[in-house]
N, C-alpha and C positions, 0 to 999 in steps of 0.2 A: 304792637299789638293796640296799645291805644288808641291810635290813630285810627285803626280799622275797625273800633266799636264806635266810633266817634260818627264816622260813616254810614254805620247800620242803624244808628238812633236819629242822624238826622234823614235818612231813606226813610224811615220807618215816619217818620213827624210828617215828610211830604206828601209820604203818601197819605196819609191821614188826613192830612190838608185837602190837598185834592177831592176825596171823597167824598169833605164836607163843601166844598166848590161846588161839583155834580151833582150832591143836594140842593143843595141853596138853585141849581141855574133849572135845575128838573121841579122841582117844582115850581117856580118863579113861572118857568112858561106855561105847566097846567092852570097853574093861579090866570095868567094873560087868557088863557086858550079858552078858559069858561069863561073868564069876564067880560072879553071883547070879543064880540059880534065879527064875522068875518068882512060885514061892509063897511068898518067903521075904522078898518086897520089900513093906516098907510103903509106904501110899497117896500120904505123902511121899515117900519116894524112889520112888516108878515119876510120878507128878506132876513129879516135881523133874528126874529122866532125859529126859523130855517136852519141859519146856520148853529141856532143852539140845537134844537134836535139833530142834526146833521154829526156836529160833535157829544153827542152824548152817546147818540147811536156807534161813532166809531171808536170812543172808547169801551162801548159793551154795556154803556148803565142800562140799555135797553134797547130793544127791538121796535125801529118806529112803524112798520106796518101792525104788529099787534096793537101800539101804541095807541093810536084812535080809536076813536069810534069809544071810547072807553069813559065811564062817569068817574068825575073827579074824584068820588070816596075811593075808589077801585085804585084810581092812577095814586093815590095817596099810601094805600094800605102797598102796596107794589113799590112804591118809592122805600118804605121805611121795611119791605124785605129786603130790598138790594143791600141797607144799611147793613144787613146783619149778617151779609155775604163776607 
């Protein structure tokens, strides 16, 4: 029984860590998206941003189609809202 509890606690801890990492990744992507005009982005920067957005969409952190064209303040509020879920 104790081993089962340990596994449950570890799973809960990993889940919290994963959520925190997703929060940081989303925040960093939003900052980079806002702060770096597209004409100054390298191909590597663009492809890495695309990969990050695809990952966040894959884990259902947000829906990408709805995410584009939203101001930074709204993205930040959305990110805070998702943390509470």
